[in-house]
N, C-alpha and C positions, 0 to 999 in steps of 0.2 A: 181298193186295199191292196196291200203288198204281201205276197206269199214269202215267208222266210223259211229256209230250210237249213237244219244243222244235224247231220247224220240222218237218222230216221225221223227226227222231230220236224214237224211242220206246223206253223202257226201264222196268223195274219196280223198285220198291223195297219193302222190308218196313216196314210201320207200326211194329212193335215195335222194330226195329233203329234206325229214325230216332229214336225216343224216347230211346234211350240218349245221343244228342247227342255221341258220341265217335268216330263213324266216318262215312266217305263209302262209299257202295256202290251197286251196281246188278246187275240180271240183264238182259242185253241182248235185243233182238229182231232181226228181219231189217232193220228200218228205220232209215235215216239215215246210211248209209255211202256209199262211193264205189266199192266193188267191182261187177263186172258179170258177166253169164252166170250160171252155177249159184251163184255166190257173192253174188249181188245181195241186199242191198247192204252191210249191216254185218256182213261176215265178220271174225272176230276170231282166226282161226288161219291160219297160212301155207298149209298144204296145198299146192295148186298155184297159189294166187292170187298176183298180183304183190305183192312185198314193199312197194313204195311205196303200194299201196292199203291194205294191212293197217295199216301204220304210220299213215297218214292217218285210218283208222277209229279207231284208238286215240287220236289227237289229238282227234278229234271228241267221242268218248264220255267220255273222261277230263276234257275241258275242260268238258263239260256238268254233271259231278258234282263239279267243283272239285278235281281231283287232277292231278298231273304224270305224263303218259304215260311219261316217261323213267325213272320209278321203279317200273315194272311188273316182276314177277318171275313167270315161267312155270315149270312142270315138264313133263316128258313123261309122261303118264299111261299106266298099263299095267293098270288095273282091278285094282289090288292094295290093300293096306291100310298102306302106309308113310306116316309122317308126317314132313314136313321142317320144321325150325326155320329160318326165314328171318331173315337180318340184313342190315345195310346193304351188306355185301360182295356180296350177291347182286343188288343193284339192276341192272336192265337185262337181266338173263339171260332169253333167250328172244326178246325183241323187238329189242333194239339190240346184243346180243352172244350168242355161243354160250352155251347153258345146259348145265351139268353136272349138273343136278338131274333125274336119270333114274329112272324107276320110282316116283315118289312121287305119290299121288293126293290128298294133303292137304297144306296149307301153314298154318304158324302164325307169329305174330310178336307181339312186344310193343314194337316199335320204330315210332315215328311216321313217317308219310309214305312207308312202303313199301306198294306196291300189289300185293296178292295176286291172281292171276288163275288161274282153272281153266275148262275147256272142256267144252262140252255139245252134244248133238243127240238127246236123249231121256233121258239119265242124269240122276240127281238131284244137285242142288247143296245142300250143307249149310252155311249161313252161321253162324258162332259168334262171339259177342261176349261178353266178361267185362268188365262195366262197373266192377267193383270193382278188379280188378288190372290194368285197362287192356291187355287182350290180345285177339286176334282169331284166328280160323281159318276155313278154307274147305276143304270136302272134296268130292271127286267120287265119287259113289257110284252105279255101274252096278249090275246085279243081282249081279255077283260081289262087288263092294266092299260091297253091302248084306248078303250072306251072311257077309262077313268082319267086318261091324259097323265099318266104317271111321269112321263118325261117332262111335261110342262110343270108339274108340281115339284119335281126335283129341282128344276131351275128356280122356282120361286122360293124353295127352301134355301138354296144357295144364295139367293138375294137377301133373304132375312139373316141367315148365319154369317155370310162372308162379304156382303155387299156386292155381290156379282151383278154385273150389268149384262142382260141377255145379248146385246149387241157385241160384246167382247168374247162370247163363248164360242169355242171350237167343239164341234159335235161329230161323232162318228156312230152311224147306225150299222150294226154288224149283221153277219149272215143269219138268215131266218128263213122260214117258209115264205115263199114269195107269192105274188098274185097269180103266177102260173099254177100253183098247187093248192093255195089255201081256199079249198072248197067248203062252204057252209050252207046251212038251211035259212029259210026265211026268218026264223026266230031270232037268229044272230044278226042278220041284216037289219031287222026292225029295231033292235037295240042300238045299233050303230047310228041309224038314220034319226032316232029320237034323241039320243044323247049328244051326237055330234052331226048336226045337219050338213056341215061341210063334207062330211065323209062320202055323201052320195057320188061324188066325182071319182071316188076310189073303189066303187063297188060295180061289179059287172055281171050281167046275166050269164049263166052257164047252162049246159045241158048235162043231166036230164032237167025237166021242168022243176021249177021251184028250188034250183040250186043256184049259187052265186059264188063268185070268187072276190076276194077283198085284198086289196093292196095295203097291208099293214104298215110297210116301211113308208109308203107315200103319205098315209094318214098321220104317222108320227112326225114326218118332216113338216108337213102342213101345220100340225099343232104346235110344233116348236117355233115356226115362223110366226104364227099367230101370237106366240109369247114374246116376240121381239128378237128372236135369233135371226141373224142374216142368212139368207139362202146359201150364199157362197161359202159360208162357214160350216155347212153340213156336208159331210161325205157319206154317201150311201155305198154299202158293200157291193150291191148287185149280185150277191151270191144266194142261191136257194138251197137251204139245207136238205129239203126233200128231194130235189132234183140231183143233189150231189151227196146222196147218202153213203157213197163209198168214201167220202172225205169226213163227213160230219154225222154225228148221231142225230137221228130224226125220229121223234115220237110217232109221227104219222106212218112211218115206214116200219119201224121196229117195235112199236108199243112200249111195254115197260121192260122188255128184255134188251136193255141197252145200257150204255154208259151216259155220261153227261159232259158236255162242252162247258167251258168257263170263259167269261170275260174277266180280265185281270188288269188293274190299273193301280199305279203307285206314283205319288208326287215325290220328286227326288231332285237332289242336285246334279247337274250335268256340267 
């Protein structure tokens, strides 16, 4: 990933997605916003932050990447595997008006200038670009979404809606809690092994006894490859949000007393 800096604002972009030349996108950091306290400073979800601060944060980050903050679309994420097809009728939902997009952790569209937004504080973002059929998607994949293969299901829905071929897709897997820090108990490991047998290669014994670490980004990448995506078309961020909690909001470090990061992507003319 590439770190971009504009004054106090810092955000990341994917090299491979930038090369498609048909989208504008970013993954945010803590830096460059106007929020204060536990939300300091680029908080991008309302939580208990002041509405005017969150809206100003969107104005700042969207302006920096060349998109209109008024065209954002949010969903209420619930760690499930549902995929929502966004149209112009949805513009503004979540930020400027009430959103009825509840229970969807992935958004897709083939309409230009719609800004898809999903939220993070350790979970994995999956940016998807179809440069052939001019379509995009973004999925929020926590460990539950990873078990449910929300990334693969988002690709399948793009096949259905837009005729996307997995071999053509360009994928970015964003900053998240990495295998160095994602420690879980045996009950979580058992779910992964039962639902995704291939995931055994991405699960590691840890100390103390009966604790394990899981490579979520690795599992997601393999799941996408199993769906037909080419390995060379997938860019991993290699950034751990927990290790780098000075840069990213991390639920494991901060609990609920924190802001939220966002993955942002929009199909556009360039």
